[in-house]
C-alpha positions as CSV (number, residue, x, y, z in Angstrom):
1,M,0.0,0.0,0.0
2,L,2.8,2.4,0.8
3,T,4.4,1.7,-2.5
4,Q,1.2,2.8,-4.3
5,L,1.1,6.0,-2.3
6,L,4.7,7.0,-3.0
7,D,3.8,8.9,-6.2
8,V,1.2,11.0,-4.4
9,F,3.5,11.6,-1.5
10,G,6.2,12.8,-3.9
11,F,3.8,15.6,-4.9
12,L,2.5,16.3,-1.4
13,S,6.0,16.4,0.0
14,V,6.7,19.5,-2.2
15,L,3.5,21.1,-0.8
16,L,4.4,20.2,2.7
17,R,7.9,21.5,2.2
18,G,6.5,24.7,0.8
19,G,4.0,25.0,3.7
20,A,6.8,24.4,6.2
21,L,9.0,27.1,4.5
22,A,6.1,29.5,4.6
23,L,5.4,28.9,8.3
24,Q,9.1,29.1,9.0
25,S,9.1,32.5,7.3
26,L,6.1,33.6,9.3
27,V,7.7,32.6,12.6
28,L,11.1,34.1,11.9
29,G,9.5,37.2,10.3
30,G,7.3,37.6,13.4
31,V,10.2,37.5,15.8
32,L,12.2,40.0,13.7
33,F,9.2,42.3,13.3
34,R,8.7,42.2,17.0
35,C,12.4,43.0,17.8
36,W,13.1,45.5,14.9
37,V,9.8,47.3,14.4
38,L,7.4,46.9,17.3
39,R,9.8,47.3,20.2
40,P,11.1,50.7,19.1
41,A,7.6,51.8,18.2
42,Q,6.0,50.9,21.6
43,G,6.4,54.5,22.9
44,L,4.1,55.8,20.2
45,W,0.9,54.2,21.5
46,R,-0.7,52.8,24.6
47,D,-3.1,50.4,23.0
48,K,-1.6,46.8,23.0
49,G,-3.8,45.7,20.1
50,I,-1.0,45.7,17.6
51,A,1.4,43.6,19.7
52,Q,-1.4,41.2,20.6
53,S,-2.4,40.6,17.0
54,C,1.2,40.0,15.9
55,R,1.8,37.8,18.9
56,R,-1.3,35.7,18.0
57,L,-0.1,35.2,14.4
58,T,3.4,34.1,15.6
59,F,1.8,31.7,18.0
60,W,-0.4,30.0,15.4
61,S,2.4,30.0,12.8
62,A,4.8,28.3,15.3
63,M,2.0,25.8,16.3
64,G,1.4,25.0,12.6
65,L,5.1,24.6,11.9
66,A,5.6,22.2,14.8
67,I,2.6,20.0,13.6
68,M,3.6,20.1,10.0
69,E,7.3,19.2,10.7
70,L,6.3,16.2,12.9
71,F,3.8,15.0,10.3
72,Y,6.3,15.3,7.5
73,V,9.1,13.6,9.5
74,F,7.1,10.6,10.7
75,T,5.3,10.1,7.3
76,S,8.6,10.1,5.5
77,A,10.1,7.7,8.1
78,A,7.1,5.4,7.7
79,I,7.5,5.3,3.9
80,L,11.2,4.7,4.1
81,M,10.8,1.8,6.5
82,G,7.9,0.4,4.5
83,T,9.8,0.5,1.1
84,T,13.5,0.0,2.0
85,G,13.6,-2.3,5.0
86,L,15.2,0.3,7.2
87,T,14.4,0.1,10.9
88,M,13.3,3.0,13.1
89,Q,16.8,3.1,14.7
90,D,18.3,3.6,11.2
91,V,15.8,6.4,10.3
92,V,16.2,8.3,13.7
93,G,19.9,9.0,12.8
94,A,19.1,10.5,9.4
95,H,19.6,14.2,8.9
96,F,16.0,14.9,7.8
97,F,14.7,13.2,11.1
98,I,17.0,15.1,13.3
99,A,16.4,18.4,11.6
100,G,12.6,17.9,11.6
101,V,12.4,17.1,15.2
102,A,14.7,20.0,16.1
103,A,12.6,22.4,14.1
104,A,9.4,21.1,15.7
105,G,10.9,21.4,19.2
106,A,12.1,25.0,18.6
107,A,8.7,25.9,17.2
108,A,7.1,24.5,20.4
109,I,9.5,26.8,22.4
110,V,8.3,29.8,20.4
111,V,4.7,28.7,21.2
112,A,5.4,28.6,24.9
113,A,7.5,31.8,25.0
114,I,5.4,34.0,22.8
115,T,2.5,33.9,25.4
116,R,4.8,35.6,27.9
117,P,5.2,39.2,26.6
118,K,8.1,40.2,28.9
119,H,11.7,39.2,28.7
120,V,11.4,36.6,25.9
121,S,13.2,38.2,23.0
122,A,16.4,36.3,23.6
123,V,14.5,33.0,23.8
124,L,12.6,33.7,20.6
125,L,15.7,34.7,18.8
126,A,17.5,31.5,20.0
127,A,14.6,29.3,18.9
128,S,14.5,31.1,15.5
129,V,18.2,30.3,15.0
130,V,17.5,26.6,15.7
131,I,14.6,26.6,13.2
132,L,16.7,28.3,10.6
133,S,19.6,25.9,11.1
134,A,17.2,22.9,10.9
135,F,15.9,24.0,7.5
136,V,19.4,24.7,6.2
137,M,20.5,21.2,7.4
138,T,18.0,19.6,4.9
139,S,18.9,22.0,2.0
140,H,21.2,21.3,-1.0
141,A,24.0,23.2,0.8
142,A,24.3,20.6,3.6
143,G,24.6,17.7,1.0
144,R,27.4,19.3,-1.0
145,M,30.9,18.1,-0.8
146,E,32.4,21.3,-2.4
147,H,32.1,24.7,-0.9
148,R,29.8,23.4,1.9
149,P,30.5,26.0,4.6
150,M,30.1,28.9,2.1
151,L,26.8,27.4,0.7
152,I,25.4,26.8,4.2
153,G,26.1,30.4,5.1
154,L,24.6,31.7,1.9
155,T,21.5,29.5,2.3
156,A,21.0,30.7,5.9
157,M,21.3,34.3,4.8
158,H,18.9,33.7,1.9
159,Q,16.2,32.1,4.1
160,A,16.6,34.6,6.9
161,A,16.3,37.5,4.4
162,T,13.1,35.9,2.9
163,A,11.6,35.5,6.4
164,A,12.4,39.1,7.3
165,W,10.8,40.6,4.2
166,I,8.1,38.2,3.1
167,G,7.4,36.6,6.5
168,G,7.3,40.1,8.1
169,M,4.7,41.4,5.6
170,P,1.6,39.9,7.3
171,Y,2.7,41.6,10.5
172,L,3.0,44.9,8.7
173,L,-0.5,44.5,7.4
174,L,-1.8,43.7,10.9
175,A,0.0,46.6,12.4
176,L,-1.3,49.1,9.8
177,A,-4.8,47.9,10.2
178,R,-4.7,48.4,14.0
179,S,-2.5,51.5,14.2
180,P,-4.4,54.0,16.4
181,E,-3.0,57.1,14.5
182,V,-1.2,58.0,11.3
183,R,2.0,58.9,13.2
184,T,2.3,55.3,14.4
185,A,1.6,53.9,10.9
186,Q,4.3,56.2,9.5
187,F,6.9,55.0,12.0
188,I,6.1,51.3,11.5
189,C,6.3,51.7,7.7
190,R,9.6,53.4,7.8
191,R,11.1,50.8,10.1
192,F,9.8,47.9,8.1
193,S,10.9,49.6,4.8
194,R,14.5,49.7,6.1
195,L,14.3,46.0,7.2
196,A,12.8,45.0,3.8
197,T,15.4,46.9,1.8
198,L,18.3,45.3,3.7
199,S,16.7,41.9,3.4
200,L,16.3,42.3,-0.3
201,M,20.0,43.1,-0.8
202,V,21.0,40.1,1.3
203,L,18.5,37.8,-0.5
204,V,19.7,38.8,-4.0
205,G,23.4,38.7,-3.0
206,A,23.1,35.3,-1.4
207,G,20.9,33.9,-4.2
208,W,23.5,35.1,-6.8
209,G,26.3,33.4,-4.9
210,M,24.3,30.1,-4.7
211,S,23.4,30.3,-8.4
212,L,27.0,30.5,-9.4
213,V,27.6,27.2,-7.6
214,Y,24.4,25.4,-8.4
215,V,23.9,26.6,-12.0
216,G,27.3,28.0,-13.1
217,S,26.6,28.6,-16.8
218,A,24.0,29.9,-19.2
219,D,23.3,26.6,-20.8
220,A,22.5,25.0,-17.4
221,A,20.1,27.9,-16.8
222,Y,17.9,26.9,-19.7
223,G,19.0,23.3,-20.2
224,T,18.0,21.8,-16.8
225,T,14.8,21.8,-14.8
226,Y,16.7,23.4,-11.8
227,G,17.9,26.2,-14.0
228,V,14.5,26.9,-15.6
229,M,12.7,26.9,-12.3
230,L,15.4,29.3,-10.9
231,V,14.7,31.6,-13.9
232,S,11.0,31.4,-13.0
233,K,11.9,32.5,-9.5
234,I,13.8,35.5,-10.9
235,V,10.8,36.5,-13.0
236,L,8.5,36.4,-10.0
237,L,11.0,38.3,-7.9
238,S,11.1,41.0,-10.6
239,V,7.3,41.3,-10.3
240,L,7.7,41.5,-6.6
241,L,10.3,44.2,-6.9
242,V,7.9,46.3,-8.9
243,L,5.3,46.1,-6.1
244,G,8.0,46.7,-3.5
245,S,9.2,49.8,-5.4
246,L,5.7,51.2,-5.5
247,N,5.3,50.6,-1.7
248,F,8.7,52.3,-1.2
249,L,7.6,55.4,-3.1
250,I,4.4,55.4,-1.0
251,V,6.4,55.3,2.2
252,C,8.4,58.3,1.0
253,R,5.1,60.2,0.5
254,L,3.6,59.3,3.8
255,P,4.4,62.5,5.7
256,V,2.7,64.5,2.8
257,D,-0.3,62.3,2.0
258,A,-0.7,59.7,4.7
259,A,-4.5,59.4,4.6
260,G,-4.5,58.8,0.8
261,S,-1.4,56.7,0.6
262,L,-1.8,54.2,3.4
263,P,-4.8,52.3,1.8
264,C,-2.8,51.9,-1.5
265,L,0.2,50.7,0.5
266,R,-1.8,48.0,2.2
267,R,-3.3,46.8,-1.0
268,F,0.0,46.6,-2.8
269,A,1.4,44.8,0.3
270,E,-1.3,42.2,0.0
271,A,-0.2,41.4,-3.6
272,E,3.4,41.5,-2.5
273,L,2.7,39.0,0.2
274,G,0.8,36.6,-2.1
275,I,3.6,36.6,-4.8
276,G,6.2,36.3,-2.0
277,F,4.6,33.1,-0.7
278,T,4.4,31.8,-4.3
279,L,8.1,32.3,-4.5
280,I,8.5,30.3,-1.3
281,L,6.5,27.5,-2.9
282,A,8.7,27.7,-6.0
283,A,11.8,27.4,-3.7
284,A,10.3,24.3,-2.1
285,S,9.8,22.8,-5.6
286,L,13.4,23.8,-6.5
287,T,14.8,21.8,-3.6
288,S,13.2,18.6,-5.0
289,Q,15.4,19.0,-8.1
290,P,19.1,18.2,-8.4
291,P,21.3,21.3,-8.9
292,A,22.0,22.0,-12.5
293,T,25.8,21.5,-12.2
294,D,25.1,17.9,-11.3
295,L,23.3,17.2,-14.6
296,I,25.8,17.2,-17.4
297,S,24.9,14.5,-20.0
298,D,21.1,15.1,-20.4
299,R,20.9,18.9,-20.7
300,V,18.5,20.3,-23.3
301,H,20.1,22.4,-26.0
302,A,18.7,25.8,-27.2
303,A,17.9,24.3,-30.6
304,E,15.8,21.6,-29.0
305,I,13.8,24.2,-27.1
306,A,13.3,26.3,-30.2
307,A,12.1,23.3,-32.1
308,R,9.7,22.4,-29.4
309,I,8.1,25.9,-29.0
310,S,7.9,26.7,-32.8
311,P,4.3,27.3,-33.7
312,R,2.3,24.4,-35.2
313,W,-1.3,23.8,-35.9
314,P,-3.1,22.5,-32.7
315,R,-4.4,19.0,-32.4
316,L,-8.1,19.2,-32.0
317,L,-9.3,15.7,-33.1
318,T,-9.6,12.9,-30.6
319,P,-6.7,10.5,-30.9
320,D,-7.5,6.8,-31.4
321,R,-7.7,5.1,-28.0
322,S,-6.3,1.9,-29.4
323,A,-3.0,3.7,-29.9
324,L,-2.6,4.4,-26.2
325,S,-0.2,2.4,-24.1
326,P,-1.7,-0.1,-21.6
327,A,-2.4,1.4,-18.2
328,S,0.6,0.7,-15.9
329,P,-0.3,-1.2,-12.6
330,L,-0.3,0.8,-9.5
331,D,1.9,-1.7,-7.6
332,W,4.7,-2.1,-10.0
333,S,8.3,-1.8,-8.5
334,P,11.0,0.0,-10.4
335,Y,13.8,-1.9,-8.7
336,G,15.5,-4.3,-11.0
337,T,14.5,-2.4,-14.1
338,R,17.3,-0.9,-16.2
339,Q,17.2,1.8,-18.7
340,S,20.1,3.4,-20.6
341,G,21.1,6.9,-19.7
342,L,20.2,9.0,-16.7
343,Q,16.6,8.5,-15.9
344,S,14.3,10.7,-13.8
345,F,12.2,8.4,-11.7
346,V,9.1,9.2,-9.8
347,P,7.7,6.3,-7.8
348,G,4.4,5.1,-9.2
349,A,5.3,6.5,-12.6
350,S,4.5,4.8,-15.9
351,L,6.5,1.6,-16.5
352,H,6.8,2.5,-20.2
353,A,7.8,5.6,-22.0
354,N,5.0,7.6,-23.6
355,G,4.3,6.3,-27.1
356,P,2.9,8.4,-30.1
357,G,-0.7,7.8,-29.0
358,D,0.0,8.9,-25.4
359,I,1.7,12.1,-26.7
360,A,-1.1,12.8,-29.1
361,W,-3.7,12.5,-26.3
362,S,-1.8,14.8,-24.0
363,E,-1.4,17.4,-26.7
364,Y,-5.1,17.0,-27.6
365,N,-6.0,17.8,-24.0
366,H,-3.8,20.8,-23.8
367,H,-4.9,22.3,-27.1
368,W,-8.6,22.1,-26.3
369,A,-7.9,23.6,-22.9
370,G,-6.0,26.4,-24.6
371,L,-8.9,27.0,-27.0
372,I,-11.3,27.4,-24.1
373,V,-9.0,29.6,-22.1
374,L,-8.3,31.8,-25.2
375,S,-12.0,32.2,-25.8
376,A,-12.6,33.2,-22.2
377,G,-9.7,35.7,-22.3
378,L,-11.0,37.2,-25.5
379,L,-14.5,37.5,-24.1
380,A,-13.1,39.1,-20.9
381,V,-11.2,41.6,-23.1
382,M,-14.4,42.4,-25.1
383,A,-16.3,42.8,-21.8
384,R,-14.1,45.9,-21.2
385,S,-16.0,47.6,-24.0
386,S,-19.4,49.0,-23.4
387,H,-20.5,47.6,-26.8
388,A,-20.0,44.0,-25.8
389,A,-21.4,43.8,-22.3
390,W,-22.5,40.2,-23.0
391,G,-18.8,39.3,-22.7
392,R,-19.2,39.4,-18.9
393,H,-20.4,35.8,-19.1
394,W,-16.9,34.7,-19.9
395,P,-16.4,32.7,-16.6
396,L,-19.0,30.1,-17.8
397,A,-16.5,28.9,-20.4
398,F,-14.3,27.5,-17.6
399,L,-17.1,25.1,-16.6
400,G,-16.7,23.5,-20.0
401,L,-12.9,23.3,-19.3
402,A,-13.6,21.6,-16.0
403,V,-15.9,19.0,-17.5
404,F,-13.4,18.4,-20.3
405,L,-10.5,17.9,-17.9
406,F,-12.5,15.7,-15.6
407,L,-13.6,13.3,-18.4
408,R,-10.8,13.4,-20.9
409,A,-7.5,14.4,-19.2
410,D,-6.4,11.0,-18.0
411,P,-7.4,8.1,-20.4
412,E,-5.9,5.5,-18.0
413,N,-8.5,6.4,-15.4
414,W,-12.2,6.5,-14.9
415,P,-14.4,7.0,-17.0
416,L,-12.1,6.1,-20.0
417,G,-9.6,3.7,-18.5
418,P,-9.4,0.6,-16.4
419,R,-8.6,2.3,-13.1
420,S,-11.6,3.1,-10.9
421,F,-12.5,6.6,-9.8
422,W,-10.9,6.1,-6.3
423,Q,-7.8,4.2,-7.6
424,S,-7.0,7.2,-9.9
425,F,-6.2,9.3,-6.8
426,A,-3.1,7.2,-6.1
427,V,-1.4,8.7,-9.2
428,A,0.2,12.2,-8.6
429,D,-0.6,13.6,-12.1
430,V,-4.2,12.6,-11.8
431,L,-4.5,14.0,-8.2
432,Q,-3.1,17.3,-9.4
433,H,-5.6,17.3,-12.4
434,R,-8.5,16.7,-10.0
435,L,-7.4,19.6,-7.8
436,F,-7.2,21.9,-10.8
437,V,-10.7,20.9,-11.8
438,V,-12.0,21.8,-8.3
439,L,-10.2,25.2,-8.5
440,I,-11.6,25.8,-12.0
441,V,-15.2,25.1,-10.9
442,A,-14.9,27.3,-7.8
443,F,-13.6,30.4,-9.5
444,S,-15.8,30.1,-12.6
445,I,-19.0,30.0,-10.6
446,F,-18.0,32.8,-8.2
447,E,-16.6,35.0,-10.9
448,W,-19.7,34.6,-13.0
449,T,-21.9,35.8,-10.1
450,V,-19.5,38.7,-9.6
451,Q,-19.4,39.7,-13.3
452,T,-23.2,39.6,-13.6
453,G,-23.8,41.5,-10.4
454,R,-25.3,38.7,-8.4
455,T,-22.6,38.8,-5.8
456,F,-20.6,41.6,-4.2
457,G,-18.1,42.1,-1.5
458,R,-15.5,39.6,-0.6
459,A,-17.0,36.9,-2.9
460,A,-15.4,38.9,-5.7
461,L,-12.0,37.9,-4.3
462,V,-12.5,34.2,-4.8
463,F,-11.6,34.3,-8.5
464,P,-8.3,36.1,-8.1
465,A,-7.3,34.0,-5.1
466,V,-8.1,30.7,-6.8
467,C,-6.3,31.9,-10.0
468,A,-3.2,32.9,-8.1
469,A,-3.3,29.6,-6.1
470,G,-3.7,27.6,-9.3
471,G,-0.6,29.3,-10.8
472,A,1.3,28.6,-7.6
473,L,0.3,24.9,-7.6
474,L,1.3,24.7,-11.3
475,L,4.9,25.4,-10.2
476,T,4.9,22.1,-8.4
477,H,3.2,20.1,-11.2
478,S,5.3,17.3,-12.6
479,H,5.1,14.9,-15.4
480,S,6.8,11.5,-15.3
481,L,7.7,11.0,-18.9
482,G,10.6,8.6,-18.5
483,N,13.6,10.9,-18.9
484,V,14.7,14.3,-17.7
485,K,15.0,15.9,-21.1
486,E,11.3,15.4,-21.9
487,E,10.2,16.5,-18.5
488,L,12.2,19.8,-18.9
489,L,10.7,20.4,-22.4
490,V,7.2,20.1,-20.8
491,E,8.2,22.4,-17.9
492,V,9.3,25.0,-20.5
493,S,5.6,25.5,-21.3
494,H,4.2,24.9,-17.8
495,I,6.3,27.6,-16.1
496,P,5.0,30.5,-18.3
497,L,1.5,29.3,-17.6
498,A,2.2,29.4,-13.8
499,I,3.7,32.9,-14.0
500,L,0.8,34.2,-16.1
501,G,-1.7,32.7,-13.8
502,V,-0.1,34.3,-10.7
503,T,0.1,37.6,-12.5
504,A,-3.5,37.5,-13.6
505,G,-4.8,36.6,-10.1
506,W,-3.0,39.4,-8.3
507,A,-3.8,41.9,-11.1
508,R,-7.5,41.2,-10.6
509,W,-7.0,41.3,-6.8
510,L,-5.5,44.8,-7.0
511,E,-8.2,45.9,-9.4
512,L,-10.8,45.0,-6.9
513,R,-9.0,46.3,-3.8
514,L,-7.2,49.5,-4.8
515,P,-9.0,52.7,-4.0
516,S,-7.5,54.7,-6.9
517,D,-9.2,54.6,-10.3
518,R,-6.2,55.0,-12.6
519,P,-4.2,51.9,-11.5
520,R,-7.4,49.9,-11.4
521,Y,-8.1,50.8,-15.0
522,I,-4.7,49.6,-16.1
523,L,-5.0,46.4,-14.1
524,A,-8.4,45.7,-15.6
525,W,-6.6,45.1,-18.9
526,V,-3.7,43.1,-17.5
527,W,-5.5,39.9,-16.3
528,P,-7.6,39.4,-19.5
529,V,-4.5,39.7,-21.6
530,C,-2.8,37.2,-19.3
531,F,-5.7,34.8,-20.0
532,V,-5.3,35.3,-23.8
533,L,-1.6,34.5,-23.5
534,I,-2.3,31.4,-21.4
535,G,-4.6,30.2,-24.2
536,V,-1.9,30.8,-26.8
537,V,0.7,29.0,-24.8
538,L,-1.6,26.0,-24.3
539,L,-2.5,25.9,-28.0
540,N,1.2,25.6,-28.8
541,Y,1.9,22.9,-26.2
542,R,4.0,20.0,-27.5
543,E,5.5,16.8,-26.2
544,S,7.2,15.9,-29.4
């Protein structure tokens, strides 16, 4: 049974790792925000509401981190013992077990200490150092033979800077929402702006140093999965820098126009926070890939990428099901099988390489999805015009996409293949497709009610939130195609889809939340164009 669940756990482990990194950032960010921002600002107000709100967020973040680390450690240990014959005594001495238990213990100390508001800063800082060290212990840096001390230091600086900036952002939003007067908000913004600026410089510097070791060359940046995902992080960081720059300009204007600037700052900070946590999820997915410098023989060349993305007519006719490969059993074991060259193995993956029929079916699915998304995007663009108000019904197109994906995306599974409905959830690709279907149905229904005026208020935020979450999840989406070259060529199309999805979601979020009309007008065009581009990318998706 454990063997059948390995594939799903491989996908969930990335999400768990991303969740743990996010909670780590919230805990460390809360401690740094308390020491750097709140403590110097305490003389500006008597109300303890700000400190209590920030303390409560740190408490629950540390509680969630302790639970998640223990769950991840013991689940990983159970799978290792069930599939490799290792004993509990063997697993207890492993680095991941020691690091996970240490992080959970330090998080428990934070939970206990944060409830005592006096004289706990030293304890919180010490526990934060232990948490940071535990996460660094399970990073690529700890497993390297060359430049290990330098890489450990750079990784620690990178994660600490991320925690100070991104992890501190929710505390900034809480503090601004509960500031009793403008003078307090101004002081908090200036203090946090200095912390964020310093953190950004450290984050970029440490990231650059690590990329020189882990990537090392331009051909590794585009020729390996690690390099391509690192490039996607840089693109998202660039979007984040734009939002951060806008907030920096607002902070500089606060003494002049505090009442008008603070609402805009809070809205931009919300988007900055969302994209920041997407970056953390991308970092978790990155840790599941071997560094680019370790992959020499199976790198993809620029000519191969150019050939794959060159425009061709989409495949819109149903491939013959008789040409599909037989469904691989869920309980097959990869041990003892031999394939030439370096193979990328995901437990539970297909025993055979994809044949022409399998490739044709996958392209057929993506091309029809692209046609539907392109139609929805064009309708959304038309809805911007007063002469095509009927275009506001564009969200209903996504219901057709959800039905299509549910019925046609996975021919090995119900209702087309031999696997039953419940058995299909043991395959990571299928599980991810099912999650995407749920997300699509949720945002299509809610956004249609918003576009047609049936729903108002916070319900309008469901669509941008789900859209941004879908883009973030796509960064963790994997295909088990038999070798690393084919997987990378697929990722080349998936990563732009993820970035466009995240951009569309947060552009729509800001359109709804910003008080100023001019930026809202610009953002109202950004997300429909992103949808059109997503449709175009899907229509040109290729696996051959």
